[in-house]
Structure formats: structure tokens, C-alpha cells
C-alpha positions as CSV (number, residue, x, y, z in Angstrom):
1,M,85.2,-97.9,12.6
2,T,85.4,-94.3,14.0
3,Y,87.1,-91.0,13.3
4,I,89.3,-88.7,15.3
5,S,87.0,-86.4,17.2
6,E,86.6,-82.7,16.5
7,S,87.5,-81.8,20.0
8,A,90.8,-83.7,19.8
9,I,91.6,-82.2,16.4
10,T,90.8,-78.7,17.7
11,Q,93.0,-79.1,20.8
12,A,95.9,-80.5,18.6
13,I,95.7,-77.5,16.3
14,E,95.8,-75.1,19.3
15,E,98.9,-76.9,20.6
16,L,100.6,-76.8,17.2
17,K,99.9,-73.2,16.7
18,A,101.5,-72.3,19.9
19,S,105.1,-73.0,18.8
20,T,105.5,-75.4,15.9
21,H,107.5,-74.1,12.9
22,P,105.7,-74.5,9.5
23,F,108.8,-76.0,7.9
24,L,108.7,-78.9,10.3
25,G,105.0,-79.4,9.9
26,I,104.9,-79.1,6.1
27,T,108.2,-79.3,4.2
28,F,109.9,-81.8,6.5
29,L,106.9,-84.1,6.7
30,A,106.3,-83.9,2.9
31,C,110.0,-84.8,2.2
32,K,109.9,-87.7,4.7
33,K,106.6,-89.1,3.2
34,F,108.1,-88.8,-0.3
35,G,111.3,-90.6,0.9
36,L,113.8,-87.9,0.1
37,P,117.2,-89.6,0.4
38,V,120.0,-88.6,2.8
39,G,123.5,-87.8,1.4
40,K,122.4,-88.1,-2.2
41,T,119.8,-86.5,-4.5
42,V,116.9,-87.6,-6.7
43,R,115.2,-85.8,-9.5
44,V,112.1,-84.2,-8.0
45,K,110.5,-80.7,-7.7
46,L,110.3,-79.8,-4.0
47,D,107.4,-77.4,-4.8
48,T,105.4,-80.3,-6.2
49,V,106.1,-82.4,-3.2
50,T,105.0,-79.7,-0.7
51,K,102.0,-78.8,-2.9
52,Q,100.8,-82.4,-2.9
53,H,101.2,-82.5,0.9
54,L,99.2,-79.3,1.3
55,N,96.4,-80.6,-0.9
56,R,96.3,-83.8,1.1
57,H,96.4,-82.4,4.6
58,H,95.6,-78.6,4.5
59,R,92.6,-78.1,2.2
60,L,90.1,-78.1,5.0
61,D,87.6,-75.8,3.2
62,L,87.0,-77.2,-0.2
63,D,85.1,-74.0,-1.2
64,S,88.2,-71.9,-0.6
65,E,91.4,-71.3,-2.6
66,Y,93.4,-71.1,0.7
67,F,95.1,-73.8,2.7
68,F,94.6,-73.9,6.4
69,Q,97.8,-73.3,8.4
70,P,97.8,-75.2,11.8
71,F,101.3,-74.1,12.7
72,K,102.7,-70.9,14.3
73,S,102.3,-68.2,11.6
74,A,101.1,-64.7,11.0
75,S,97.9,-66.1,9.3
76,N,95.6,-69.1,9.8
77,W,95.3,-69.4,6.0
78,V,97.9,-69.3,3.2
79,K,97.3,-68.8,-0.5
80,G,97.0,-71.6,-3.0
81,D,100.5,-70.8,-4.4
82,Y,102.1,-71.0,-0.9
83,A,104.2,-74.0,-1.9
84,S,105.9,-72.0,-4.7
85,S,105.9,-68.6,-2.9
86,G,106.1,-68.2,0.9
87,L,107.1,-71.7,1.7
88,Q,109.7,-71.9,-1.1
89,G,111.4,-68.8,0.4
90,V,111.6,-70.6,3.8
91,N,112.9,-73.8,2.3
92,T,115.7,-72.1,0.3
93,R,116.7,-69.3,2.6
94,T,116.2,-70.3,6.2
95,F,116.7,-74.0,5.6
96,G,118.7,-74.0,2.4
97,D,121.7,-75.8,3.8
98,V,119.5,-78.6,5.0
99,F,119.2,-79.8,1.4
100,L,121.6,-81.1,-1.2
101,H,120.5,-78.8,-4.1
102,E,122.1,-76.6,-6.7
103,R,120.2,-73.5,-7.8
104,G,118.2,-74.3,-10.9
105,S,118.8,-78.0,-10.6
106,P,115.9,-80.5,-10.3
107,E,117.9,-82.6,-7.9
108,W,117.1,-82.6,-4.2
109,G,118.2,-84.6,-1.1
110,F,119.0,-84.2,2.6
111,T,122.5,-83.4,3.7
112,E,124.1,-85.9,6.1
113,N,123.7,-83.6,9.1
114,Y,120.3,-82.3,8.2
115,V,118.9,-83.1,11.7
116,D,121.6,-81.1,13.4
117,L,120.9,-78.2,11.1
118,I,117.1,-78.2,11.5
119,R,117.1,-78.6,15.3
120,P,118.4,-75.1,16.4
121,R,116.1,-73.3,13.9
122,I,112.9,-74.9,15.0
123,Q,113.8,-74.2,18.7
124,S,114.8,-70.5,18.4
125,G,112.7,-67.5,19.3
126,R,109.0,-68.3,19.3
127,Y,109.4,-71.9,18.1
128,R,109.8,-75.1,19.9
129,K,110.0,-78.9,19.1
130,A,106.8,-80.2,17.6
131,P,104.4,-81.9,20.0
132,L,104.4,-85.5,18.8
133,V,100.8,-86.2,20.1
134,A,99.3,-83.1,18.5
135,I,101.0,-83.6,15.1
136,A,100.0,-87.3,15.1
137,I,96.4,-86.3,15.6
138,W,96.6,-83.7,12.8
139,A,98.0,-86.3,10.4
140,A,95.3,-88.8,11.3
141,K,92.3,-86.5,10.9
142,Y,91.0,-87.9,7.6
143,Q,91.4,-91.6,8.4
144,E,89.0,-94.1,9.9
145,W,90.2,-95.7,13.2
146,P,89.2,-98.5,15.4
147,A,87.0,-97.5,18.4
148,D,89.7,-98.6,20.8
149,T,92.3,-96.3,19.2
150,T,94.8,-94.8,21.7
151,L,97.2,-91.9,21.4
152,E,100.1,-94.3,21.6
153,G,98.7,-96.1,18.5
154,L,98.3,-92.8,16.6
155,V,101.9,-91.8,17.4
156,E,103.3,-95.2,16.3
157,E,101.3,-94.9,13.0
158,F,102.6,-91.4,12.4
159,L,106.2,-92.4,13.0
160,R,105.8,-95.4,10.7
161,R,104.0,-93.5,7.9
162,Y,106.4,-90.6,7.8
163,N,109.5,-92.8,8.3
164,I,110.6,-90.8,11.4
165,T,113.9,-92.1,12.7
166,P,114.8,-92.3,16.4
167,S,117.3,-89.5,16.0
168,E,114.7,-87.3,14.3
169,R,112.2,-88.1,17.0
170,R,114.6,-87.1,19.8
171,A,115.8,-84.0,18.1
172,L,112.7,-82.5,16.5
173,F,109.7,-83.7,18.5
174,T,108.6,-83.6,22.1
175,T,106.5,-86.0,24.0
176,A,105.2,-83.2,26.3
177,S,101.6,-82.5,25.5
178,S,98.6,-80.8,27.0
179,L,96.5,-83.6,25.4
180,T,97.7,-86.6,27.5
181,P,101.2,-87.3,28.8
182,L,102.9,-89.9,26.6
183,P,103.9,-92.3,29.4
184,V,100.2,-93.2,30.1
185,M,99.0,-93.4,26.6
186,A,99.0,-97.2,26.6
187,E,95.9,-97.0,28.9
188,G,94.0,-95.2,26.1
189,L,92.1,-91.9,26.1
190,P,88.5,-91.2,27.1
191,S,85.9,-91.6,24.4
192,S,86.5,-87.9,23.3
193,L,89.5,-89.1,21.2
194,V,87.2,-90.7,18.6
195,Q,83.6,-90.1,17.3
196,S,81.3,-92.1,15.1
197,E,80.9,-89.4,12.4
198,A,83.6,-87.9,10.2
199,P,84.8,-84.6,11.7
200,N,83.6,-81.4,10.0
201,L,87.1,-80.0,9.2
202,K,85.7,-76.9,7.5
203,A,83.9,-76.0,10.7
204,I,87.0,-76.7,12.8
205,A,89.1,-74.4,10.6
206,H,86.5,-71.6,10.6
207,R,86.4,-71.6,14.4
208,F,89.9,-70.2,14.3
209,E,89.2,-67.8,11.4
210,P,87.5,-68.1,8.0
211,P,89.6,-67.7,4.9
212,K,89.6,-64.4,3.1
213,D,87.5,-65.7,0.2
214,A,84.8,-67.1,2.5
215,H,81.4,-65.6,2.2
216,E,80.3,-63.3,5.0
217,P,78.8,-65.7,7.6
218,E,75.0,-65.9,7.9
219,G,74.3,-67.1,11.4
220,T,73.4,-66.3,14.9
221,L,75.1,-65.5,18.2
222,A,75.3,-68.9,19.8
223,A,76.9,-68.3,23.2
224,I,78.7,-65.9,25.4
225,E,81.2,-66.7,28.2
226,M,82.6,-64.5,30.9
227,S,85.6,-65.2,33.1
228,R,86.7,-63.1,36.1
229,V,84.4,-60.3,35.3
230,G,80.8,-59.6,36.3
231,P,78.9,-61.1,39.3
232,A,80.6,-64.5,39.2
233,D,84.1,-65.8,38.4
234,G,82.6,-67.7,35.4
235,L,79.3,-67.6,33.5
236,R,78.2,-69.1,30.2
237,L,75.1,-68.3,28.3
238,D,74.1,-70.5,25.4
239,L,71.6,-68.5,23.5
240,G,68.5,-69.8,21.7
241,K,68.4,-69.4,17.9
242,R,65.1,-67.5,18.2
243,L,64.6,-66.5,21.8
244,T,66.5,-66.3,25.1
245,V,64.7,-65.3,28.3
246,I,66.8,-64.4,31.4
247,A,65.0,-64.3,34.8
248,G,66.3,-63.7,38.3
249,D,66.4,-61.4,41.3
250,N,67.6,-57.8,41.2
251,G,71.4,-57.2,41.3
252,L,72.5,-60.7,40.0
253,G,73.5,-59.6,36.5
254,K,70.6,-59.8,34.1
255,S,71.5,-56.4,32.6
256,F,75.2,-57.4,32.6
257,L,74.4,-60.5,30.5
258,L,72.6,-58.4,27.9
259,D,75.4,-55.9,27.9
260,V,77.9,-58.6,27.1
261,A,75.6,-60.2,24.5
262,W,75.5,-56.7,22.8
263,W,79.3,-56.5,23.0
264,A,79.7,-60.0,21.5
265,A,77.2,-59.2,18.7
266,T,78.6,-55.8,17.7
267,G,82.1,-55.6,19.1
268,R,81.2,-52.4,21.0
269,W,79.7,-51.5,24.4
270,A,76.2,-49.9,24.6
271,G,77.1,-48.1,27.8
272,R,79.9,-48.5,30.3
273,P,82.1,-51.4,29.5
274,A,82.3,-54.4,31.8
275,M,85.2,-53.9,34.2
276,P,87.0,-56.5,36.3
277,F,87.6,-55.5,39.9
278,G,91.1,-55.9,41.4
279,P,94.5,-56.4,39.8
280,E,94.3,-60.2,39.8
281,A,91.0,-60.3,38.1
282,A,92.1,-57.6,35.6
283,H,95.0,-59.8,34.4
284,A,92.8,-62.9,34.1
285,A,89.5,-61.3,32.8
286,R,88.3,-62.7,29.5
287,L,85.1,-62.4,27.4
288,S,84.4,-64.8,24.6
289,Y,81.6,-65.8,22.3
290,E,80.6,-68.3,19.7
291,L,79.0,-67.7,16.4
292,K,76.8,-70.4,14.8
293,I,77.4,-70.2,11.1
294,G,77.0,-72.5,8.1
295,A,80.4,-74.1,8.7
296,G,79.6,-74.8,12.3
297,R,80.7,-72.8,15.3
298,R,83.4,-70.2,15.6
299,R,84.8,-69.1,18.9
300,C,86.1,-65.5,19.4
301,Y,87.5,-63.7,22.4
302,S,88.6,-60.5,24.0
303,R,90.9,-60.0,26.9
304,F,91.2,-57.1,29.3
305,E,94.3,-54.9,29.1
306,P,95.0,-53.5,32.6
307,R,97.4,-50.8,31.5
308,L,94.9,-49.4,29.0
309,Q,91.9,-50.2,31.1
310,T,90.1,-51.5,28.0
311,W,89.1,-54.7,26.2
312,V,91.4,-55.8,23.4
313,H,89.8,-58.0,20.6
314,Q,91.5,-60.8,18.9
315,R,92.8,-60.2,15.4
316,N,90.2,-60.3,12.7
317,Y,87.3,-59.8,15.1
318,P,84.3,-61.0,13.3
319,Q,80.6,-60.0,13.3
320,V,77.6,-61.9,12.1
321,P,75.8,-59.6,9.6
322,A,72.5,-58.5,11.1
323,L,70.7,-55.4,12.3
324,Y,71.1,-55.0,16.0
325,V,68.8,-53.1,18.4
326,Y,69.2,-52.9,22.2
327,A,66.4,-51.4,24.3
328,G,67.5,-50.3,27.8
329,V,65.2,-50.2,30.8
330,D,65.8,-46.4,31.1
331,G,64.4,-45.7,27.6
332,A,67.8,-45.5,25.9
333,F,68.6,-47.5,22.7
334,S,71.7,-48.7,20.9
335,I,71.6,-49.5,17.2
336,E,74.3,-51.2,15.1
337,D,74.0,-51.2,11.4
338,D,77.1,-51.4,9.2
339,H,75.1,-50.9,6.0
340,R,74.1,-47.4,7.0
341,D,77.4,-45.8,7.7
342,E,80.5,-48.0,7.4
343,T,82.9,-45.1,8.1
344,D,81.4,-44.4,11.5
345,E,83.4,-45.9,14.3
346,A,81.2,-44.7,17.1
347,P,78.3,-46.8,18.3
348,R,74.9,-45.4,17.8
349,N,73.8,-44.8,21.3
350,F,70.6,-42.7,21.9
351,T,69.3,-41.5,25.2
352,A,65.6,-41.6,25.9
353,R,65.3,-37.9,25.2
354,E,67.2,-38.3,21.8
355,I,64.8,-41.1,20.8
356,W,61.9,-38.7,21.2
357,D,63.4,-35.3,20.2
358,G,66.1,-36.4,17.8
359,K,69.9,-36.3,17.6
360,P,71.4,-33.9,15.0
361,G,72.9,-35.7,12.1
362,R,71.7,-39.1,13.4
363,M,68.0,-39.3,13.9
364,E,65.0,-36.9,13.6
365,G,63.4,-38.5,16.6
366,L,60.0,-40.1,17.2
367,V,58.0,-36.9,17.3
368,R,59.2,-35.5,13.9
369,D,59.5,-38.8,12.1
370,W,56.0,-39.9,13.1
371,V,54.4,-36.8,11.8
372,N,56.6,-36.7,8.6
373,W,55.8,-40.3,7.8
374,Q,52.1,-39.8,8.6
375,L,51.6,-36.6,6.5
376,S,53.7,-37.8,3.6
377,G,51.8,-41.1,3.4
378,K,55.1,-43.0,3.2
379,E,55.2,-46.8,3.3
380,W,57.2,-46.5,6.5
381,F,54.1,-45.1,8.4
382,S,52.0,-48.1,7.3
383,I,54.6,-50.5,8.7
384,F,54.8,-48.3,11.8
385,E,51.0,-48.6,12.3
386,R,51.1,-52.3,11.9
387,V,53.9,-52.9,14.3
388,L,52.3,-50.5,16.9
389,S,49.0,-52.4,16.5
390,L,50.8,-55.7,17.0
391,L,52.5,-54.5,20.2
392,S,49.4,-52.8,21.6
393,P,48.0,-53.7,25.0
394,T,44.8,-55.8,25.2
395,D,43.3,-53.6,28.0
396,L,43.6,-50.3,26.2
397,G,42.9,-51.7,22.8
398,T,44.9,-51.0,19.6
399,L,47.1,-47.9,19.8
400,R,45.9,-46.0,16.7
401,P,47.6,-42.8,15.4
402,T,45.2,-40.0,14.7
403,N,45.5,-36.4,13.4
404,P,48.6,-34.7,14.9
405,T,48.2,-31.5,16.8
406,R,50.1,-28.4,18.1
407,M,50.7,-27.8,21.7
408,P,51.4,-24.5,23.6
409,G,55.1,-23.7,23.9
410,D,56.2,-26.4,21.4
411,P,57.0,-25.4,17.8
412,R,56.6,-29.0,16.6
413,T,53.5,-30.8,15.4
414,I,52.9,-33.5,18.0
415,P,51.6,-37.1,17.2
416,V,48.4,-38.1,18.8
417,I,47.1,-41.6,19.6
418,S,43.5,-42.6,20.0
419,H,42.3,-44.5,23.1
420,P,38.7,-45.7,23.7
421,Y,38.3,-42.9,26.2
422,G,39.7,-40.2,23.9
423,K,42.7,-38.8,22.1
424,T,46.1,-38.3,23.8
425,P,49.2,-36.4,22.5
426,V,52.1,-38.9,22.7
427,L,54.0,-36.6,25.1
428,Y,51.3,-37.2,27.7
429,A,51.0,-41.0,27.2
430,S,51.7,-43.3,30.2
431,A,55.2,-44.6,30.8
432,G,54.2,-48.1,29.5
433,V,52.6,-46.7,26.3
434,R,55.6,-44.4,25.7
435,R,58.1,-47.3,26.1
436,I,56.3,-49.5,23.5
437,M,55.8,-46.5,21.1
438,A,59.6,-45.9,21.4
439,L,60.4,-49.6,20.8
440,T,58.1,-49.6,17.8
441,Y,59.6,-46.4,16.4
442,V,63.3,-47.5,16.8
443,V,62.7,-50.9,15.3
444,V,60.9,-49.5,12.2
445,W,63.3,-46.6,11.9
446,A,66.4,-48.9,12.1
447,W,65.0,-51.3,9.6
448,Q,64.1,-48.6,7.1
449,E,67.5,-46.9,7.5
450,H,69.1,-50.3,7.0
451,R,67.2,-50.9,3.8
452,L,68.1,-47.5,2.5
453,G,71.8,-47.9,3.4
454,S,71.8,-51.3,1.7
455,E,70.3,-49.8,-1.5
456,L,72.7,-46.9,-1.6
457,R,75.7,-49.3,-1.3
458,G,74.4,-52.0,-3.5
459,L,74.3,-54.5,-0.6
460,T,71.8,-57.2,0.2
461,P,69.8,-56.3,3.3
462,A,70.5,-58.4,6.4
463,R,68.2,-61.3,6.9
464,R,68.4,-61.2,10.7
465,L,67.2,-58.7,13.3
466,V,68.8,-59.2,16.7
467,L,66.7,-57.4,19.4
468,L,67.8,-57.2,23.1
469,V,65.3,-55.8,25.6
470,D,66.2,-55.3,29.3
471,E,63.4,-55.7,31.8
472,L,60.7,-56.2,29.1
473,D,57.9,-56.0,31.7
474,A,58.9,-52.5,33.0
475,H,56.0,-50.1,33.2
476,L,53.6,-52.6,31.6
477,H,50.3,-53.7,33.2
478,P,49.8,-57.5,33.6
479,F,47.3,-57.4,30.6
480,W,50.2,-56.2,28.5
481,Q,52.8,-58.4,30.0
482,R,50.8,-61.4,28.9
483,T,51.0,-60.4,25.2
484,I,54.1,-58.3,24.6
485,L,56.8,-61.1,24.1
486,P,54.7,-63.2,21.7
487,A,54.0,-60.0,19.7
488,I,57.7,-59.1,19.6
489,L,58.5,-62.5,18.1
490,D,56.2,-61.7,15.2
491,I,57.7,-58.2,14.3
492,G,60.0,-59.7,11.7
493,D,57.1,-60.9,9.5
494,L,55.7,-57.3,9.4
495,L,59.0,-55.7,8.4
496,D,60.1,-58.2,5.8
497,E,58.9,-61.8,4.9
498,H,62.5,-62.9,4.7
499,L,63.6,-61.4,8.0
500,K,64.4,-63.7,10.9
501,M,64.6,-62.5,14.5
502,Q,66.8,-63.4,17.4
503,V,65.4,-62.0,20.7
504,V,67.1,-61.8,24.1
505,V,65.1,-60.4,27.0
506,S,65.4,-60.1,30.7
507,T,62.2,-60.1,32.9
508,H,60.9,-60.3,36.5
509,S,57.4,-61.1,35.4
510,P,55.6,-64.5,35.7
511,F,53.1,-63.1,33.1
512,V,55.8,-62.8,30.5
513,L,56.8,-66.5,31.0
514,A,53.2,-67.6,31.1
515,S,52.7,-65.9,27.7
516,L,55.2,-68.3,26.2
517,E,53.4,-71.5,27.1
518,T,52.0,-71.9,23.6
519,R,55.1,-70.4,21.8
520,F,58.2,-71.7,23.6
521,D,60.1,-74.2,21.4
522,P,63.1,-76.0,23.1
523,A,64.7,-76.4,19.7
524,S,65.1,-72.6,19.2
525,D,64.5,-71.0,22.6
526,A,66.3,-70.9,25.9
527,L,65.2,-70.0,29.4
528,Y,67.8,-69.0,32.1
529,Y,67.6,-68.3,35.8
530,L,70.1,-66.3,37.8
531,S,70.2,-67.2,41.4
532,L,72.3,-66.6,44.5
533,E,73.5,-69.8,46.1
534,G,75.3,-68.9,49.4
535,T,77.7,-66.2,48.2
536,E,77.9,-67.3,44.6
537,V,75.8,-66.2,41.6
538,R,74.7,-69.1,39.4
539,L,73.3,-69.1,35.9
540,N,71.3,-72.2,35.1
541,R,69.5,-73.2,32.0
542,E,66.0,-74.3,32.9
543,E,63.6,-76.7,31.3
544,F,60.4,-74.8,30.2
545,Y,57.4,-76.3,31.9
546,K,53.8,-75.1,31.6
547,H,52.6,-74.0,35.0
548,G,49.3,-72.6,33.9
549,D,48.1,-70.3,36.6
550,V,50.3,-67.3,37.3
551,S,50.4,-68.2,41.0
552,S,52.0,-71.5,40.0
553,W,54.6,-69.6,38.0
554,L,55.4,-67.4,41.1
555,T,56.0,-70.5,43.2
556,A,58.0,-72.3,40.4
557,P,61.8,-72.6,41.0
558,I,62.5,-69.8,38.4
559,F,60.8,-67.2,40.7
560,G,61.3,-69.1,44.0
561,L,58.4,-67.7,46.1
562,R,57.1,-70.2,48.6
563,Y,53.6,-68.7,48.4
564,A,52.0,-66.4,45.9
565,R,50.8,-64.1,48.7
566,S,51.9,-61.1,50.7
567,K,54.9,-61.4,53.0
568,D,52.6,-61.0,56.0
569,A,50.4,-63.9,54.8
570,E,53.5,-66.0,54.2
571,R,54.7,-65.5,57.7
572,V,51.3,-66.4,59.3
573,L,50.8,-69.4,57.0
574,E,54.3,-70.7,58.0
575,H,53.4,-70.4,61.7
576,A,50.0,-72.1,61.1
577,M,51.6,-75.1,59.3
578,Q,54.2,-75.5,62.0
579,L,51.4,-75.8,64.6
580,Q,49.6,-78.4,62.4
581,L,52.7,-80.5,62.3
582,A,53.5,-80.1,66.0
583,R,53.0,-83.1,68.3
584,S,51.4,-80.9,71.0
585,T,49.5,-77.7,70.6
586,D,48.5,-74.8,72.8
587,Q,44.9,-73.6,72.4
588,S,45.7,-70.0,73.0
589,E,48.4,-70.0,70.3
590,I,46.0,-71.6,67.9
591,Q,43.5,-68.9,68.7
592,Q,46.0,-66.2,68.2
593,V,47.1,-67.6,64.8
594,S,43.4,-67.9,63.8
595,D,42.9,-64.2,64.5
596,Q,46.0,-63.4,62.4
597,L,44.8,-65.6,59.5
598,K,41.6,-63.6,59.4
599,K,43.6,-60.5,58.7
600,V,45.7,-61.9,55.9
601,L,43.4,-64.4,54.1
602,S,40.2,-63.8,52.3
603,S,37.1,-65.6,53.6
604,D,37.1,-68.0,50.7
605,D,40.8,-68.9,50.8
606,P,41.3,-72.6,50.3
607,F,43.6,-72.8,53.4
608,W,40.6,-72.2,55.7
609,R,39.3,-75.7,55.0
610,R,42.4,-77.3,56.5
611,W,42.7,-74.8,59.3
612,I,39.1,-74.8,60.5
613,Y,39.1,-78.6,61.1
614,F,42.4,-78.4,62.8
615,A,41.5,-75.5,65.1
616,E,38.1,-76.8,66.1
617,Q,39.7,-80.2,67.0
618,A,42.0,-78.2,69.3
619,G,39.0,-76.3,70.8
620,A,39.7,-72.9,69.3
621,T,36.8,-70.6,68.5
622,L,36.6,-69.2,64.9
């Protein structure tokens, strides 16, 4: 035996929500299942009948006091007293004449012309006839079914179980459906109609919206999807639970993907918002994302409003609780922390200069905070030192803070780092060192501010740090590129033993990918490659293979170089190999290529072994 699949149930709910009246989906079905008579009454409490129906079909989250509402309504969830409050008002006011009932009496029944009375009210305004296929699937979600179950079989069982008469079927239900047209149902559906395991109904309901009494979701950003905006008509990025690496050529959208990931995680843009180009794209543009939480996955979306030239979020736009940090390639940072200042509606965006010199009312800046932490002996400075040591380059050795100093023309006391060759004020450090010092400072500062904000508000600190870094390898020597990403993955352990990290980075460096050969875990990590195929940008998820030598990484599909050599060497080697494959050869041309090879290859290059034999056989002099 099998069960109705989660995909079929989800699609059925979406169709019911579009235009089906709650009276038809709840009260009418509850009365039909009970066997409410027509033209006469029986002693029964209608509230009890509807409450039993709600308990049987609508309690999808057993941890919640709310019922899930799969019909067109202002809310996806209704209170536990819905049968005796909101629904009772609908039953007695809007549909009161449908029933034989005197106020205060325990007697209820349908009037003789109840179908004619119901029909115009469930087809007016926003409402339409109930889609028969969708409501049959909704009613069948708890049962076991044979593996060869068809939609036709589900509909027949629904009509039988709820005693739906032919006149009711014609007047109140429609066979039109986006699931599968009714006339071909006898042929059955693809295997997606059923699945072997019982569906996770709580997860299905939470994808639409969690109930108000649900705990704040602990989870991760699972996927982002873009339609009619960005470098391609459609892109989807399924993120790793721990790490996502995006590689690809310049101009194909790596930074765009990180910007959208930041928007999905925080509901705000770090810089300029993504904009669709052209009126047609503007009306069709859509951004969506999925959260992976305890109850499963929840899908959320935002659409572009051309008149306002802005993105409009769906109602009850959710956010997974976490501390979010985005490091731009230009030295700018964005930080999102709702525990620090819940009343602030503006995103915390900091320019590179503000990170170093401060932003009044927001941040003291690296120069002042470093010195203040160091001179006061605060715990923060100890954490800062440990993180800086973790991220330090192997060629320069550990970046160690030493005694700060004053500099001419600057009223501040300036931090100093110690190198093997001497001491350097941080303002004079190299671009690569400055970038990593800034990253260290922002992560430590953001985490400490988060802890402080949590303490002041009596909240539990987040258990997840989401870190996005654009062009991770920028300004870094290959020595450093080989160690920086594994080091970043270990930052969480230094900040808090309970803190988990989700890292999303873009890179051009084969050294960065080579550094993951002992750390990449397919169960929690993902590798993506942006490529240009003809005139279309493609985003492909790649299997992570160990290539060993960096030259092999350069010639791997994810970087796409034919040779790990200069462009001139590549051109000459291509010519040389064409000659080797030719049926006839010209001695002078071989001599000419040999001379060119001397200019682009070292004397011990492996290619010489192949070429020397070939050239000498052709009579060339080397």
C-alpha cells in the first residue's frame, strides 16, 4: 500500500486556496459525511459536527492549537474555536437559509432547495466551484491507497464517502483542474500521485505558513530561485547546509547570486536591488527561496512591482533566526542581527572606510575597537586574536597584535601587527592582510554585539552564523588561498561551541577548491559552476572530485582551461599537436613551430619528449 504524495497534496492545496469557499470545503462536507437530512431535521449540534470534521482533516500540526485552512481565506490557519466562532457566523449569516433551523433549537437539516441556495454564493466574487480532483486528494491524504491508484479512483471514493449526489456534483464542483484533466483520469497519473511513506502533513502546511503558536524555526537557507531577473531567465541554487562554493567566469552572475542569497536570508538588499530589464520581464520577475526547518521545507517568494520599482514580499515574510554577515569584494560589509536592534528598519550596511574608521551610532570601527579591546583586556580581544590567528596566511606566519602606536597627523592610537620581518601599523598593511583583518573584526564584533543584544532582551543567542563572502581569493597570495576557506569553516568553534556556520562564497581560484579536498562533504556542501553556453548563462551543480595538482584543477571543467599555461603557450601547443596529427607535414613548418616552442616552454617541459621524437623523424633540427 502507498500514500498520496506530498507533491500532489501541495498542488491540491494551492488549487483549493485559489477560489474554494471554506463553507463548501468544511461545513458542507461535514454535514454530508454526517448524513444531515434534506427537508427535515435531526437533533444535532452543527458546531460539534464541524469541529469533528476539523479535527479529522485540518489538524496538520499536532503541536499547534490551530487548524490548517486549505481554502480561500485571509489566513492559512484558524483558531481551535473556529467551529463555534468564525465558521458559525458564516453558517448562520451567509448560509443561514440553506438550513432548516430555528434559533436556539438543537434541530438541523437541509432545506429542499439547498443546492440552489449554495451555488450562487460559492461562485460570487473571488469564489468558484470547488475543483473536484483537488478536494478528493485533500480528503484522501491520511489514507493508505493501492500503488495503482488513479485520480478517477480518488474522485469516485470521495463522492461515495461524502454522499455527493449528481445534482450537487454538477452545481458545486468542477472537473477542471490543473492537476490532470478528468477525461483522461482512467489512464492513471504518473508515480508522483503516490509515495511509499506517509506524507509529512506538518511540513506541507508549514511551507505555506507556520501557525502563530509555532516556535521560531531553527534551520537553514536551503535554496534560492530567480525568474526573469539576473543573467538568465531562470536560475536555481540549492545551498549546502554548511558550505556553498560558486565558481565561474567574470560577468556571469556570481555576485548576483550572493546578493539574492542575502536578500532571501534577511529580506533586505545589501546594495542595489536586483532589477528586471524591460516591461515584460518586470511584470514576470519573481524571486523565491526555501527554508529547511524542523518541519521540512517552506517556500517563500517576492514579486517585482513595476509601478513602484521595488520588490514586494508575500504576507508574513519569514526569516530563519541567525546572525548574518556579508563581505563584499570592495571591502564593504552588511550585517543583519534582529537581536541587536529590533526597531531599526534600515539594513546595517558599512562601507570599507566605515569598517575601519567607524560609523557614528553604529560601530566604533576596527581601529578604535581593536585598541579598546586590547587595552581593556576584554574577552573580546582574546577571541579576536584567536580568529585572526586561525585566518592568518602560512607564508607570513600568524598575524599577531602587538603594542599600538600613534602616527603623525592622526589623533587615534593605531593597532600594530607583528610580522617576522618587523612591526606594521594596520593602516599600512597589504590589501590582503587588511581584508582578512576586516573580516575577522566584523565577525567578532557582530557576534559580540549579538550576544549583548540577546542578553539585554532576554533572548537566546542564535545558534547559526550565515557568512557570505564575495570573491574570497581577492588580494590573497596562493599560500593564503590554500588555507583561508578551511579556516573560515572553523570560525564558529572559536566564537561559541554551540554555533553552527553556513558559508556561501564565490571564487576564481583553483587553490581555494584544492583546499577543500580533505574537507568537502557532499552531504552538507555544494559546488556550483556558472558558464556561458552560446548566449545563455547556465548554473550547474558539480560533483566534487579531487584533482590534486592545481594544474589539474585549472584544466578541470569547473575552470575550463585547456592548458594550465600562458595563452601564447596554448596557441603554439595547439599548432604543434595539429602537425602531429596531420597526414603529411612540412619540414619548414615543423622547424618554425620548434623555434616557437623554445620561447614558450621550459627546457624540462614534458611536452618536449613527444615533440623531439616527432620533429627528428620529420628531419627538423632542434
